[in-house]
N, C-alpha and C positions, 0 to 999 in steps of 0.2 A: 559617240556624239561629240562634235567639236564645240569647245567652249567659245562663246562669243566674246569678242574683244571690243571694248568701246573705242571709238575714234579718239585721238588725243584731245581734241577740243572738248568733247563730252567729259572725258576723264578729268581734265583740268577744271572745268566748270563744277563738276561734282565735288572735287577736292576743296575748291574755294567755298562752296556752299557748306560743306562740313566744317571747315575752319571758322566760317562766320557763325554757325550755330554754336560751336564750341566757345567762341569768344563771347557770344551773347549769354550763354549759360554761366560762364565764368564771371561776367560782370554782374549778372543778377545775384549770384551767390555773394559776391563781394559787397554789393550795396545792401543786400538784406542783412548780412553779418554786421556791417557798420551800424545800421539802424538798431538792430537787436542788442548789440553790445552797448550802444549809447543809452538805450532805454532801460536795460536790465542789468548791466554789468557783465563782466567776463565769466564769472563763475556760474551765473544763472542761465547761460545760453549753451545748449548742446549743439554739436555739429548736425545732428538729425533735425533739430529745430530750425537751423539755418536752411537746410535743404527744403524743408516744408515751406518756409516763408518765401523761398525763391521759386516755388512751384516746380521743384525738381523731385521726381519720384525716386531717384537713386540716392539712398541714404549714405552712400560712399562717395558722393559727388565732390565733397570738399577734399577728401583724400586724393581723388583722381586729379583734380585741377590744381590743388595747392600743396599736396603732400602732407596735409594735416593742419591743425589749428595755428601753429607757429607760422607756417607758410602763408596762411590766410591773413593773419595779422600783418605780416610784412607786406603782403600784396596790397592791403588797404592803404598803408602808409605810402608805398611806392606809387600808387595810383593818384593820391592826393597831393603829395609833396611837390612834384615838379612845378605845377602852376603857382603854388604858394611861394616856393623859393624864387621863382621868376619875379613875382610881385615884390618880394623882399629886395631883390637886386634893383628893381626900379626905385623903390622907396629909399634904398641906401644911396643910390646915385643922386637922387634929388636932394636928400638931406646933406650930402657932402658938398653939393653945389652951393649951399647957403651957409654951412657951418662945418668946419673941420679943424680940430678933431671934434667928434660928436660926444655929447654927454650921455649919461645913463638914461635920462628920460627920452632923448631922441632915439637911442638904440633900442629901448623897450618898444617904442612905436614901430620901428622897422621890424622887430622880431614878432610882435603880436598883432599888428594891424591886419595883416593878411588873414589871420585866424578870425579876427573880429568881422571881417568881410565875409569869410567863409561861413560863419555862424548864421548869417542872414540869407545864405544862398538856398533857394528852394531845392529840396531833395537831398541836401547834404546833411549828414549827421556826424561829420568828422570831428568837430570840436567837442561834441558830447562824448564821442568815442575816445578821444585823447584824454578827456577828463577822467575817464574810468581808470586810467593808469596812475592817478595821483597817489594812491595808497600802495602801489606796487614798487618793488625795488627797481633801480635803473636797469639792471641786467634783464629784466623781463619786458622792457619797453621795446616795441618793434621799430622805434626810431633808428636803432642801430641794425643795419642790414649788412650781413657779411662782415661785421667788424668795423664798418665805416658809417658815418652819419648819413641819413637818407637825404638831408638837405644841406649841401655845403655852405650856402649863404647863411642859413639859419645857424649853423655851427660857428661860422666866422663871427657873426654878430653876438652870439652867446659868449664866445671867448673874449670879445672886445668889452662886453659888459663886465665880465669877471676881472679884466685888467684894470678897470676903472674903480674897483672896490678896494683900493689900497688901504683905506682906513679900517677895513673889516678884516679881522684875523683870517688868514688863508683857509683854515679848515672850515670856516663858515660860509665862504663865498659861494661855492657851488650849491651848498645846502639852501642858502637864501634864494638863489635863482630858481631852484626847483620849487621852493615854497611859493614864491610869487606867481610862477607859471601855474602851479596847482590851484592857486587862488583865482587866477584870471579865467582859466578854461571853463569851470562850471558857471562862473558869473556870466561869461559870454553866451554859453549854450542855454542858460536859463533865463535870459533877459525877458522873454515873453511870459514867463511864469512868476517873475518877481513882483512884489507889491508895487514897485514904481515903474515897471516896464510892461507895455503891451495891453493896458486897459483900453477897451473899446472907446472910440470917440463918442462923446455925448453921454458917457456913463458918469455915475457919481464920482468915480475915482479918476476921471480923465484929467482933472486939473493937477493931479499928483504925478502924472506920467512924466518920466524923464526921457527926453529924446535920446535915441540910440547913440548918436554922435557924442552928445554930452556925457552919457553914461560911460561910453568907452574911454573918453578923455579922462574922466575922473578916475576910472579904474586903473588906467596906466599911470596917472599921477600917484595914486596910492601905492602901486607896485614899485615905482621908482623911489618913493620915499622909504618904503620898507627895505629896499635893497641898500640904500645909503645911510640908513639910521645908525647912529653911533652905538657901540656896545655900551650897555649900562655900566656906570662906574662901579668898580668893585668886582665885576665879573672876571673870572679867570679863564681865559681862552685856552690855556695850556692843559686844562683838566680833560 
């Protein structure tokens, strides 16, 4: 019996359909993982749980598409970072057009405002996902993909912030930046659940609601103040 051979046009169409289904499955896994990690933390979410949430009956789907959990975490970052870093580039250009060199407060706005905007984007849980890494050592963070920062503009701005902390002992500069970012991420992700954020209009608490723009501005003011705060007198930074 002679095996039938599909015409080239049919074969190409079939290959495209398969690739499209594979991409759809990959994206569903990625978005489901982002949401579950944001809601429950990394340790509480299994790869099987992610597959079920994505509607994928293959419990090895994460391994197939991403090579494992680390590949999945890096894929989430790689999916979200390019538009965020493009937004940082826009903000950086606009800021430099009005003031150059930029101060710590202006640089914090460039670094974090895209994440403040992302936190309000329907369907995105990326800011909450990032916040789950606050208690993890830097080497576990998927921001570093293949030994390089996932967002070159974000990395450039971070280095510029550190350069402006000359009054802070050098061993503390990077630590301070990690601390303030760790403060900002859950605050941005949790705005709707905070006592002053997200109360329904007309409710008894509506008068206490802080508008999101004001909430973000104040948060970044706090972050910049924490970064530049002088070391307490008598503290020995050499210890």
